[in-house]
N, C-alpha and C positions, 0 to 999 in steps of 0.2 A: 455563676457564671464564669468561668476557666478559659484561659486563653492559650492558644499555639503560636508559636511563631519559629523563624527558620533564617539561617546566615549560612550562606556558602562561599567559600573561598577556593580559588584554585591552585592547585600545587602543580607548578611547573619544573621543579627540578629534586633532584637527589638530595640536594642540601635541603630543601625545605621539610621534604621528610626526616631526614636525619635530625634536624631540629626539632619537629613536632613530637620524635622518638624521646629526646631529651626534655624535652617540658612535659612530656607525660609520664616519665621515668622521676621526674623531681629533681634533674639532674643540673637544671639551668639555675640561676638564681633567683629568676621570676619566678617557676616553679615553686621554689623553695618557699618564697616570701607569701605565696598564696596558701600554704597550708596553715589549718588551726593549729594554736598551742596545743590544745588537747587532742590532735589527730595525727595518726601514721602517715608519714609521705607515702602517696602511692595508693590509699586506702580506696578502695571504690569497686566497682564492677567493669570487667574488662575482659574483651575476646578480641583475636585476631587470627589471620591465618598462619603465622609465624610459633615457634615455640614459646616465646617470650611475647606476652599478648600485648605490650606497649612498646615493639619495636617495628615501627613503621615500614621502614625500609626493608626488613627481613620479609615482613609480610606482603610487599609490592612484590618481590623478588618471587615468592612462593605462589602470589596470586598470577602472574606472568608464566610460570613454569606449569601452574596449574591446569590453563587455559590455554596454553601455548601462543599467548596474543603478542603482537608486535607492537610499536611506538610511530608517532607520526612526528616527523621531527617539528619542534616546535609547539607542538600540542599538549594540553594538560596530562600529567601522569595520573590524575586522580581528583576527587572534588573531596573538600572537608565541610561535610552539611553538621552544622551546628543546630540541633533540635531540642526546642525549649518549647515548656509548658508551667503554668502556673505555679511555684511551689507548694500552695494551698492545695492543690490538687493531689500531690503527694502527701502533704499533711493530713490528708484526710484519713489515709490507712496507719499513719505512724509516723515515727519519727524519719526527719528530712534526710537524715543521716545512716540512717539502717539500711544495710544491704539486704535484709529480710524484708524490708517492707514491700510488700506485694504490690505496691504503684513504681516504686523504684523499679522492681523486678521488670512489671509490665513496659513501663516506659522504656528502658534498656532494650527488651526483645523486640519492641514494635518499632523502634527507632529502625533498627537494622531490616524488618520486614517491607517498612516504607519505601525504604532506598533500594531495595531490590524489586519492588515493584513495579518500578520503572526503570532502575539500572540495568536490570537482568538477574537472574537467578546465578548467584555466585559473585555478583559484581561487588558486594564487600567486603573490603579486605581487613578491616578494624573497627570496634566500637569501644567506647570508654564513658563510663559516668562518674565521674570526680566526686567523692565522700567525704574528701579531705579537705576542703574548703569551706569558707563561711556558708555561700549558697549552695544551690543544687538544682534538681531538674532539669538539666543540661546533659543531653547525649552528644558526645563526637562519635561522627562516622565517617569514615573514609569509603569512599565509592568509587570504584575505578571500569565503568561498562565498558564493555567489550561489543564490538559490532562488524559484522563482516563487511570487507573491504576488497573487490576483486576475487572472493574465493577465499581470502584469510583472514581470520580473527586478529582485530586491531583495537586497541582501548581507543574510545571515540566518546569523551565526555559531551564534546557540541550535540553530538548525533541524539544523544540519548536525552538532552535537554530539550532540543527543537523537538521532539517524539511527545514530550510531557507537555510542553507549552500547547501543541495541537490537541493533544487530549483533553486539556482541560479548557481551552479556549482563551486564556490568557492572553495579554498582549506584549507581554515580553517572559523570558524564561524565570526568572526570579520573583516575579508574581505567581506562575506556575507552580513553584516551589511552594512559598507559604500556603497557597490554596492550597495542594495536595496534601501538605503534612497536617494542615487544620482540618482538612476532612477525614484523613486516617486517624486522625486521634481521636475526632466525633464518634466514627463509627467502630473504631477498636480499643478505646481507652474510657471515654466519656462522653456522653451526648450533650453535655453541658459546657464541652469546650469548643471554643469559636474560634476563627481567624483573629489574629492581631490587626491592629489597624494599620491600613493601606497607607504608604507614604512611599515617595519618590527619595532613594539614596544613590549615594555615589559608589557604584561597584568598586572593589579593588582585587588585584589578583592575590594578595595574602596579608594578614595581620601580623605585625611584630608581636612576640609573647605581651609585652607590656600593653599595647592595645587592645589585644583580646582579653586580656584581665580587665581593661578597663569597660568593654564593652559587656562582658558578662557580668559586672557589679551593677551598671546600668540598668541592665536588661532584667536581670532578676529583681530588682527595684521598680521597673517602670509596669513590667508586668503585672506588679500586685497594684498598682494602681488604675480604676477602671477608665480615666481618663487618658491615658497614656499607654504607647505600643512601644514596642521593643525596637521597632524599626526608627523611633527618634533618638535613641540610647547610640544605636550602630553608625547612624547618619550624624551625630555630633561626634563622635568616637572617630569616624573616618576624617571629618574636616579638622579636627585638632590636631590631629597627626602629622598633615603635609605629607611628605614623600617619604616618610621612613619606613624600610622593608625588612622584614627578618632576611 
């Protein structure tokens, strides 16, 4: 049996998109430190709406232009969905860090398809599966849902999340995301994939690069253990970081 889990952060500023781009491109110190000794920095699978697949600010601008969408003042620009499955599921089909491993390819494609299943067609602006780190089986998806407001297209992550909550019948939006991702994985990747352990966690607006790395390390360890879940690792990392933001 394998597990699926999700963590979602809200990007509310251009600075966060710019910082995420630097991390994805391994231009920041944290990103550089996470690269394995025998790996090429930035090695992995990536796609975006921009010419540079790891330039999230350019991808966001292209997204707005493509859909003619406006923004609501103070509202999130997009969501960063960190989509996780048990690394053992990827290793069933080959090396964890092999871009040609069919399970890596399927995970990469299905994470985008899942996000657009509730965010809307064309709502994903970028996806990334890092293969240059020690771990794996984690896809970063940036999704910027657009909904109509007073006859005009507007970025509305909150409305998309409310719709998903209603569709799943979950008590909150983050539980809805967790359930939705697990159901999608079971239906489109492997019938043996199940939902991660339910835990109440402290939701934050954005993780610093340092905390993001710590969460991913703990997530990979905990999702391998049948008695533990990703949510334990995320909760502990949130509480230990205090108020530091990127």
